[in-house]
C-alpha positions in Angstrom: 30.3 -14.0 23.9 28.9 -11.2 21.4 29.4 -11.8 17.7 31.9 -9.5 16.2 30.2 -6.4 14.5 31.0 -5.6 10.9 32.7 -2.5 10.1 31.4 -0.6 7.2 34.0 -0.3 4.6 34.1 3.1 2.9 36.0 4.6 0.1 35.6 7.7 -1.7 36.8 8.3 -5.1 36.8 11.1 -7.8 36.4 10.7 -11.5 38.5 12.6 -13.9 36.1 15.0 -15.3 32.8 17.0 -14.4 31.3 15.3 -17.4 31.7 11.7 -15.7 30.8 13.1 -12.2 32.1 12.1 -8.8 31.8 8.4 -8.0 29.6 7.3 -5.3 31.5 6.2 -2.1 32.1 2.5 -1.7 30.5 0.7 1.4 29.8 -2.8 2.5 26.1 -2.9 2.2 25.7 -5.8 4.8 27.7 -3.8 7.4 25.7 -0.7 6.5 22.3 -2.6 7.2 23.6 -4.0 10.4 24.4 -0.5 11.7 21.1 0.9 10.6 19.2 -2.0 12.2 21.0 -1.2 15.5 19.9 2.4 15.3 16.3 1.4 14.8 16.1 -1.0 17.6 18.0 1.7 19.9 15.3 4.3 19.1 12.5 1.7 19.6 13.9 0.8 23.1 13.8 4.6 23.9 10.3 5.1 23.0 9.0 2.8 25.8 5.9 1.6 24.0 3.0 -0.2 25.8 2.6 -4.0 25.4 -0.6 -3.5 23.5 1.1 -2.2 20.3 1.5 -4.7 17.4 3.9 -4.7 14.3 2.4 -3.2 11.2 3.6 -5.9 8.6 2.5 -3.7 5.7 4.9 -1.0 6.7 7.6 -2.8 8.5 10.0 -3.4 5.6 13.0 -4.3 7.7 16.3 -3.9 5.7 16.0 -3.0 2.1 18.3 -1.7 -0.8 16.8 0.9 -3.0 18.8 0.8 -6.4 16.5 3.0 -8.5 17.0 6.2 -6.5 20.8 6.2 -7.2 21.1 8.1 -10.4 24.2 8.3 -12.4 26.4 11.5 -11.7 28.1 14.1 -13.9 26.9 16.5 -16.8 26.4 13.5 -19.0 23.6 12.2 -16.8 22.3 15.8 -15.5 18.6 15.0 -16.6 18.6 11.4 -15.4 16.7 12.4 -12.1 13.9 13.7 -14.2 13.6 10.6 -16.3 12.0 7.6 -14.5 13.3 5.3 -17.2 16.9 6.4 -16.9 19.0 3.4 -15.8 20.4 3.7 -12.2 24.2 3.6 -11.4 25.3 0.0 -11.5 26.1 -1.9 -8.4 24.9 1.0 -6.2 22.2 1.4 -3.7 20.8 3.2 -0.7 20.3 0.9 2.2 17.3 1.4 4.6 15.9 0.0 7.7 12.3 0.5 8.8 10.0 -0.6 11.7 6.4 0.3 12.1 3.8 -0.4 14.9 0.2 0.3 15.4 -2.4 0.3 18.2 -1.5 3.6 19.8 -3.7 6.3 21.1 -2.8 9.8 20.3 -1.7 10.6 23.9 0.4 7.5 24.0 2.0 8.3 20.6 2.8 11.9 21.6 4.2 10.7 24.9 6.4 8.0 23.3 8.1 10.5 20.9 8.6 13.0 23.9 10.1 10.1 26.1 12.4 9.0 23.3 13.5 12.5 22.6 14.4 13.2 26.3 16.0 9.7 26.7 18.1 10.0 23.5 19.2 13.5 24.0 20.4 12.4 27.6 22.5 9.8 25.8 24.2 12.4 23.5 22.0 12.2 20.5 21.0 15.2 18.6 17.3 15.5 18.7 15.1 17.7 16.7 11.3 18.0 17.0 8.8 19.2 14.4 5.4 18.7 13.1 4.2 17.6 9.7 0.7 18.4 8.8 0.2 18.5 12.4 1.8 15.0 13.3 4.9 14.9 15.5 8.2 13.9 14.0 11.7 13.5 15.6 14.9 13.7 13.6 17.7 11.9 15.5 21.5 11.5 15.1 23.7 9.2 17.4 26.3 10.9 19.4 29.3 9.3 17.4 30.1 11.1 14.2 28.3 9.4 11.3 30.8 7.6 9.6 30.8 7.5 5.8 27.3 6.8 4.1 25.2 6.6 7.3 22.2 9.0 7.9 20.1 9.9 10.7 16.9 8.2 12.1 13.2 9.6 11.8 10.3 8.8 14.1 6.8 9.8 13.1 3.4 9.2 14.7 0.0 9.6 13.0 -3.4 8.4 13.9 -2.3 5.2 15.9 0.8 4.4 13.6 4.3 5.0 14.6 7.3 4.5 12.2 11.0 4.4 12.7 13.1 4.8 9.7 16.9 4.8 9.3 18.9 5.3 6.0 22.1 5.8 4.3 23.2 7.6 1.1 23.9 5.7 -2.1 27.0 3.6 -2.2 28.7 1.4 -4.5 29.2 -2.3 -3.4 32.7 -3.7 -2.9 34.0 -6.2 -5.5 32.6 -9.7 -5.1 29.2 -8.6 -3.4 26.5 -11.0 -4.8 23.6 -9.3 -6.3 20.1 -10.4 -7.5 18.4 -9.8 -10.9 17.6 -6.1 -9.9 21.2 -5.5 -9.1 20.3 -5.4 -5.3 22.9 -6.7 -2.8 22.1 -10.2 -1.4 22.5 -11.4 2.0 21.5 -8.2 3.9 21.1 -9.0 7.6 17.4 -8.8 8.6 16.0 -6.6 11.3 15.6 -8.7 14.5 12.0 -7.8 15.7 11.8 -6.9 19.4 10.5 -10.1 21.3 7.3 -8.5 22.5 6.4 -7.8 18.7 6.9 -11.2 17.5 3.4 -12.3 18.3 2.2 -10.0 15.8 
């Protein structure tokens, strides 16, 4: 039997005045991480990478929470984004999931992105191809409407390295969410690395 999937709890609220600003939506960070991990693994499967690739441990962060990019909103905090020392919004984070591999030749990397784009487009994903500094990049959105705070997935390849990244917008934690000393949510589900990469 499959374990029941978490559902992301999302609630959007407005504050009373423009001075205080609109509140960030509320979402369960563990559920968000679980859904982002699923998207990363779906894209990995669509790439059809050769068995020779290995995980890049220096760039495979798995799931993580960024609290420092979630600045306080409203006119009272209009310049916070320009001040690196400005405190972030309490109990708020952007959840991300990332997997990177290395050991590809340029033809293999380009072919993998092309294959993933065609495969996912056939499954209803929205696929946008581009090049950044000459390197191929895919921007991907699943067919189901993006609920709440979830964003898209990006895939990039350059010089033997391929990275898959999925992210969500900043969201506040529901009451009772345990946090560490930085204010990051604890207990985020880790990214389960595909079995063929566990040797690396």
